[in-house]
C-alpha positions in Angstrom: 88.7 124.0 173.8 85.4 123.0 172.1 83.3 120.1 173.2 84.5 118.1 170.2 88.1 118.7 171.3 87.3 117.4 174.7 85.8 114.3 173.3 88.9 113.8 171.1 91.1 114.2 174.2 89.0 111.6 176.0 89.4 109.3 173.0 93.2 109.7 173.1 93.3 109.2 176.8 91.3 106.1 176.8 93.0 104.3 174.0 96.2 105.9 172.9 98.1 107.3 175.9 100.9 104.9 177.0 100.1 103.3 180.3 96.3 103.3 179.8 95.9 100.9 176.9 98.9 98.6 177.0 96.5 95.7 177.9 93.0 95.2 176.9 90.5 94.3 179.5 88.9 91.7 177.2 90.6 89.6 174.5 90.7 91.1 171.0 87.7 90.3 168.8 86.5 91.6 165.4 83.2 92.7 167.0 84.9 94.8 169.7 87.3 96.3 167.1 84.4 97.2 164.9 82.7 98.9 167.9 85.8 100.9 168.7 86.1 102.0 165.0 82.5 103.0 164.8 82.8 105.0 168.0 86.0 106.8 166.8 84.4 107.7 163.5 81.2 108.9 165.1 83.2 111.2 167.5 85.1 112.8 164.6 82.7 112.7 161.7 81.7 116.3 162.1 85.1 117.6 163.2 87.1 120.3 161.4 90.3 119.4 159.6 92.5 120.8 162.4 90.9 118.6 165.0 91.2 115.5 162.8 94.9 116.4 162.2 95.5 116.8 165.9 93.9 113.5 166.8 95.7 111.5 164.1 99.1 113.0 165.1 98.4 112.3 168.7 97.4 108.7 168.1 100.3 107.9 165.9 102.8 109.6 168.2 101.4 107.7 171.1 101.8 104.5 169.2 105.5 105.3 168.5 106.1 106.4 172.1 104.6 103.1 173.3 106.9 101.2 170.9 109.9 103.1 172.2 109.1 102.6 175.9 107.4 99.3 176.1 109.0 97.6 173.1 105.7 96.5 171.6 102.9 97.9 169.5 99.6 99.1 170.9 97.1 97.4 168.7 94.1 99.4 170.0 95.6 102.5 168.3 95.8 100.7 165.0 92.1 99.8 165.4 91.2 103.4 166.1 93.2 104.7 163.1 91.4 102.2 161.0 88.1 103.6 162.2 89.0 107.2 161.2 90.8 106.3 158.0 88.0 107.6 155.7 88.3 111.0 157.4 92.1 110.9 157.0 91.7 110.1 153.3 89.2 112.9 153.0 91.2 115.7 154.8 94.8 114.4 154.1 96.4 115.7 157.3 100.1 115.5 158.0 100.8 111.9 159.2 103.4 110.6 161.6 105.1 107.8 159.6 105.1 104.2 160.8 107.6 101.6 159.7 104.9 99.8 157.7 103.9 103.0 155.9 107.6 103.7 155.1 108.2 100.2 153.9 105.2 100.2 151.5 106.0 103.6 149.9 107.5 102.0 146.8 104.3 100.0 146.0 101.9 102.9 146.7 100.6 103.1 143.1 99.4 99.5 143.3 97.4 100.0 146.5 93.6 100.5 146.4 90.9 100.8 149.1 88.0 99.6 147.0 87.2 97.1 144.3 89.9 97.1 141.5 90.1 94.3 139.0 93.5 95.3 137.6 95.8 92.3 138.0 98.6 94.1 139.9 96.3 96.1 142.2 96.6 95.2 145.9 93.8 96.0 148.4 95.2 97.9 151.4 93.7 95.3 153.7 96.3 92.8 152.6 99.1 94.9 154.0 98.2 94.1 157.6 98.8 90.3 157.3 101.8 91.0 155.0 103.4 93.2 157.6 102.8 90.5 160.2 104.7 88.1 158.0 107.6 90.7 157.9 107.4 91.0 161.6 107.7 87.2 162.1 110.5 86.9 159.6 112.6 89.8 160.9 111.6 90.8 164.4 115.0 92.0 165.6 115.6 94.2 162.5 112.1 95.8 162.8 112.5 96.3 166.6 115.7 98.2 166.0 114.2 100.3 163.2 111.1 100.9 165.3 113.2 102.3 168.1 115.1 104.6 165.8 111.8 105.9 164.3 110.2 106.4 167.7 113.2 108.3 169.0 113.2 110.4 165.9 109.5 111.2 166.0 109.0 111.6 169.8 112.4 113.2 170.6 114.0 116.3 169.3 113.6 115.3 165.6 109.8 115.6 165.3 108.4 119.0 164.7 104.7 119.9 164.7 103.8 122.7 162.3 100.0 123.2 162.5 98.4 120.3 160.6 101.8 119.1 159.5 104.3 116.8 161.2 107.8 117.2 159.8 110.8 115.0 160.4 114.4 115.4 159.2 114.3 114.1 155.6 117.7 112.5 155.5 117.3 110.4 158.7 113.8 109.5 157.9 114.9 108.5 154.4 117.6 106.2 155.8 115.0 104.5 158.1 112.6 104.1 155.1 115.1 102.5 152.9 116.2 100.2 155.7 112.5 99.2 156.3 112.0 98.5 152.6 115.1 96.3 152.5 113.9 94.4 155.5 110.4 94.0 154.1 111.7 92.7 150.8 114.1 90.3 152.4 111.5 89.0 154.8 108.8 88.4 152.1 111.3 86.8 149.7 112.4 84.5 152.5 108.8 83.6 153.4 107.9 82.9 149.7 111.0 80.9 149.1 110.5 78.7 152.2 106.9 77.8 151.3 105.4 80.0 154.0 102.1 78.7 155.4 99.4 80.9 156.9 98.8 79.7 160.4 98.0 81.1 163.8 97.4 84.9 164.0 97.9 85.4 160.2 95.3 82.8 159.4 92.8 84.4 161.9 93.5 87.9 160.4 92.9 86.7 156.9 89.7 85.0 157.9 88.4 88.2 159.6 89.4 90.5 156.8 87.3 88.6 154.2 89.2 90.0 151.2 88.4 87.1 148.9 85.0 85.8 147.9 86.3 82.2 148.1 87.3 81.7 151.8 88.8 78.3 151.0 91.4 79.9 148.6 92.4 82.8 150.9 95.8 81.2 151.5 96.5 80.9 147.8 95.4 84.6 147.3 97.6 85.7 150.1 100.6 83.9 148.7 100.0 85.6 145.3 99.8 89.0 147.1 103.2 88.3 148.9 104.8 87.5 145.5 103.5 90.7 144.0 104.7 92.7 146.9 108.2 91.0 146.6 108.4 91.7 142.9 107.2 95.3 143.3 109.6 96.1 146.1 112.5 94.5 144.2 111.7 96.5 141.1 111.6 99.8 143.0 114.6 99.1 145.3 117.0 97.6 142.7 115.9 99.9 139.9 115.3 103.1 141.8 117.6 105.3 139.8 116.2 104.0 136.5 112.7 104.4 137.7 113.2 108.1 138.4 115.1 108.6 135.1 112.5 106.9 133.0 109.6 108.6 134.7 111.2 112.0 134.1 111.7 111.1 130.4 108.1 110.2 130.0 106.9 113.4 131.7 109.3 115.4 129.5 107.9 113.8 126.3 104.3 114.6 127.4 105.3 118.3 127.4 106.3 118.1 123.7 103.3 118.5 121.4 104.8 116.3 118.6 106.4 113.7 120.8 105.0 110.9 118.7 107.2 112.0 115.8 110.4 112.1 118.0 111.6 108.6 117.2 114.9 109.5 118.8 113.3 110.0 122.2 111.2 106.9 121.8 114.2 104.8 120.9 116.2 106.2 123.9 113.3 105.4 126.2 113.0 101.8 125.1 116.8 101.4 125.2 117.0 102.7 128.7 114.2 100.3 129.7 116.0 97.4 128.2 119.1 98.2 130.3 116.9 98.4 133.4 115.4 94.9 132.6 118.9 93.5 132.4 119.7 95.1 135.7 116.6 93.8 137.4 117.1 90.3 136.1 120.7 90.0 137.2 121.2 86.9 139.5 117.5 85.9 139.3 115.6 83.1 137.6 113.7 83.7 134.4 110.2 83.7 136.0 111.4 85.9 138.9 113.1 88.3 136.5 109.9 88.6 134.3 107.7 89.3 137.4 110.1 92.0 138.6 110.2 93.6 135.1 106.4 93.5 134.9 106.1 95.1 138.3 108.5 97.8 137.3 106.7 98.6 134.1 103.2 98.6 135.8 104.5 100.8 138.6 106.1 103.2 136.2 102.9 103.4 134.0 100.8 104.2 137.1 103.3 106.8 138.4 103.4 109.1 135.4 100.8 111.6 134.3 99.9 109.6 131.2 101.6 106.4 130.1 101.3 106.8 126.3 104.9 107.6 125.5 105.9 104.6 127.5 103.4 102.4 125.6 104.9 103.8 122.3 108.4 102.9 123.5 107.2 99.3 124.4 105.7 99.1 120.9 109.1 100.1 119.4 110.9 97.7 121.7 108.6 94.8 120.5 109.3 95.8 116.9 113.1 95.7 117.4 113.0 92.4 119.4 111.1 90.7 116.6 113.8 91.7 114.1 111.7 94.4 112.5 110.0 91.7 110.4 106.5 91.7 111.8 104.0 94.4 112.8 104.4 94.9 116.6 101.3 94.0 118.5 100.4 93.1 122.1 99.8 89.5 121.4 103.4 89.0 120.2 105.5 90.7 122.9 107.3 89.9 126.1 105.6 89.0 129.4 106.5 92.3 131.1 105.1 94.4 128.2 102.0 92.2 128.1 101.4 92.8 131.8 101.8 96.5 131.3 99.2 96.5 128.4 96.9 94.4 130.6 97.0 97.0 133.3 96.2 99.8 130.8 93.2 97.9 129.4 92.0 97.0 132.9 92.2 100.7 133.8 90.0 101.5 130.8 87.5 98.9 132.0 87.7 100.3 135.6 86.9 103.9 134.7 84.5 102.7 132.0 82.5 100.8 134.6 82.3 104.0 136.7 81.1 105.9 133.7 78.5 103.3 132.9 77.1 103.6 136.4 76.7 107.4 136.0 75.1 106.9 132.6 72.6 104.5 134.1 71.7 107.2 136.6 71.0 109.5 133.7 68.7 106.9 132.2 66.8 106.6 135.4 66.7 110.4 136.1 66.6 112.0 132.6 65.7 115.5 134.0 68.5 115.8 136.4 71.2 118.2 135.1 73.7 117.2 137.9 73.5 113.5 136.9 74.0 114.4 133.2 77.1 116.6 134.0 78.6 113.8 136.2 78.1 111.3 133.4 79.5 113.7 130.8 82.7 114.2 132.9 83.1 110.4 133.4 82.4 109.7 129.7 84.9 112.2 128.5 87.6 110.7 130.8 87.0 107.2 129.4 87.0 108.6 125.9 90.4 110.3 126.4 91.9 107.2 128.0 90.7 104.9 125.1 92.0 107.4 122.6 95.5 107.4 124.1 95.5 103.6 124.4 94.3 102.9 120.8 96.2 105.7 119.1 99.5 103.9 119.7 98.3 101.1 117.4 99.8 98.4 119.6 96.6 96.4 120.3 96.1 93.4 118.0 92.6 94.0 116.5 91.9 90.3 116.6 93.3 89.9 120.1 91.5 89.5 123.4 92.4 93.0 124.8 91.1 94.8 121.7 87.9 92.8 122.0 87.5 93.9 125.6 88.0 97.5 124.5 85.4 97.0 121.8 82.8 95.6 124.2 83.4 98.5 126.6 83.1 101.1 123.8 79.8 99.5 122.6 78.3 99.6 126.1 79.3 103.2 126.6 78.3 104.4 123.1 74.7 103.0 123.4 74.2 104.8 126.7 75.6 108.0 125.3 73.3 107.9 122.3 70.1 107.0 124.2 70.6 108.8 127.6 73.5 111.3 127.9 73.3 113.2 124.6 69.5 113.7 124.8 69.7 114.8 128.4 72.4 117.3 127.7 70.4 118.6 124.7 67.3 118.9 126.9 69.2 120.9 129.5 70.5 123.3 126.7 67.0 123.9 125.5 65.4 124.3 128.9 65.5 128.1 129.0 63.4 128.2 125.9 60.4 126.5 127.5 57.2 128.4 127.1 56.2 128.4 130.7 59.1 130.7 131.6 57.4 133.7 129.9 54.0 132.9 131.4 55.4 132.8 134.9 58.1 135.4 134.5 56.6 137.9 136.9 57.3 135.7 139.9 60.7 136.5 141.4 61.3 132.8 142.3 60.8 132.0 138.7 63.3 134.6 137.6 65.8 133.0 139.9 65.0 129.6 138.5 65.4 130.9 135.0 68.9 132.1 135.9 69.7 128.6 137.3 68.4 127.0 134.0 70.5 129.4 132.0 73.6 128.5 134.0 72.8 124.8 133.6 72.4 125.2 129.8 75.8 126.9 129.5 77.4 124.0 131.5 75.6 121.5 129.2 77.0 123.3 126.2 80.5 123.0 127.6 80.1 119.3 128.1 78.8 118.8 124.6 81.8 120.8 123.2 84.2 118.6 125.2 82.6 115.5 123.9 82.6 116.8 120.3 86.1 118.3 120.2 88.0 116.2 122.8 89.9 113.0 122.4 87.3 110.7 120.8 88.2 107.2 121.9 84.5 106.3 122.0 84.0 107.5 118.4 80.9 109.4 119.5 82.0 113.0 118.8 79.6 113.1 115.9 76.6 112.6 118.3 77.7 115.5 120.4 78.4 117.7 117.4 74.9 116.9 116.0 73.3 117.8 119.3 75.1 121.1 119.3 74.0 121.8 115.7 70.4 121.1 116.5 70.6 123.2 119.7 72.1 126.1 117.7 69.2 125.9 115.2 66.7 126.2 118.1 68.5 129.2 119.5 68.8 130.8 116.0 65.0 130.5 115.7 64.6 132.0 119.2 66.9 134.8 118.3 65.0 135.6 115.2 61.8 135.6 117.2 63.3 138.1 119.6 64.2 140.4 116.8 60.8 140.1 115.0 59.0 140.6 118.3 61.0 143.7 119.1 60.3 145.2 115.7 56.5 144.5 116.2 56.5 146.3 119.5 56.4 143.1 121.6 59.9 143.0 123.2 60.7 139.9 125.3 61.7 140.2 129.0 65.4 141.0 129.5 65.9 137.7 131.3 64.8 135.7 128.2 66.9 137.9 125.9 70.0 137.5 128.0 69.5 133.7 128.2 69.0 133.3 124.5 72.0 135.5 123.5 74.4 134.0 126.1 73.6 130.4 125.1 73.7 131.2 121.4 77.1 132.7 121.8 78.3 129.6 123.6 77.0 127.4 120.9 78.5 129.5 118.1 80.9 132.3 119.2 79.7 135.6 117.7 76.1 134.4 117.1 74.8 136.0 120.3 76.6 139.2 119.5 75.1 139.3 116.1 71.6 139.0 117.5 72.4 141.7 120.1 73.3 144.2 117.3 70.1 143.4 115.4 68.1 143.9 118.6 69.8 147.2 119.3 69.1 148.4 115.7 65.5 147.4 116.1 65.2 149.4 119.3 66.7 152.4 117.6 64.3 152.1 114.7 61.3 151.8 117.1 62.4 154.9 119.1 63.0 156.9 115.9 59.4 156.0 114.7 58.0 157.3 118.0 
């Protein structure tokens, strides 16, 4: 056992073993919880994945064991798990399920850990007070399910397999579905009864600081509860349809000409219409619209790419209007509008990330790593915008299309002024004159190899921007940069040939760099120069 393992054992003994931490010596406080979390993270920050997996399984098993034997939760374990959550998200070890985790599985695509401006996104911090609401509304049902889960996990049902923790799927699935039903019923009951945040929930919301306006935290929490209720209802009541529609979208994505398959698009929109009627059965109009919107947003986030679904919603809008008007997002139903809002907000989200990387390139123009990161992020945004706009559903005079236009302008200017020049400079770096002057130094030769590799990566990124999905309409900039770079390397290749014929051959490192990069810019160009160099060498040897 390593010293780190012994520290981990001490951590488990002090805070997680039933009988040692059933009562805290001091009343709970945010400061003490923060100290516990910082200590737990510091102990395990340098641990290997196996140790982190062992600690997380032991903590969560101890929590369930305490629930089974004492009939209550050990809050200190929750605090410690919160402290090492970044490590769990990084290494993804097998987790011991809790009732809360099982209950929130249907809404997982909506959950975020950071800032996310998409209307239907829910910060994971809201789940703690939401689960406290469920616990207050249905304590007996949760106690019974908690006992079943604890017996399943700590008895003969739980099996540890290295970093994994496996439970019988059928029994665990039954508990999960029951927990989801209980959570839905409890939240709907709380919302319907005009639930007020008082006591422990109010204190928790105040400590979490999830809203900038502390005075409106109760209003924000009420909205979160409504979103959770709509999302759980959408997934629970439309589970079969959710799976079927998701499979249909994934199947369409595998078909190269899916946009021309109007039969598949019609079938998809028809099946969704049947699902909407199912979800709205026995519910008021506003509640039915929220449930349908949650269903559509969840489905859009669960598939690989949502464009077939967006095409189906465009077709549905066209049919619902009586095929008399052009279908656009400003004249559609509330659920489809919420879905399009989510797609536009996702474009803004990944666009903001790309803008931050492009600003780094502006501040560090000579850093190839920064340029490559910005190129990847920009290509991702361009592909997303291409998919969103290619359906032709956004009203060009509508607010969503204007938001896309503003995003595209912000990205395009940074591409033109920072990214493309930086990539072009990286491509041309092996041609710098100082390489030849310092080429006798072994360190310089190694650096020359690094520069050549960076230039090849830069060529790949320029090719992706020039030939990939062009939602930013900037492929011409990348293509122009490649053409100008190719001209430079053609000149360099000609100089290599003329130098060889004149008896002044270049160093092999320079020759290889020029030929490899020329070949990457224009397949066959490097091979052509190689043949000419070989012929020149043969002529020179024949003359001697």
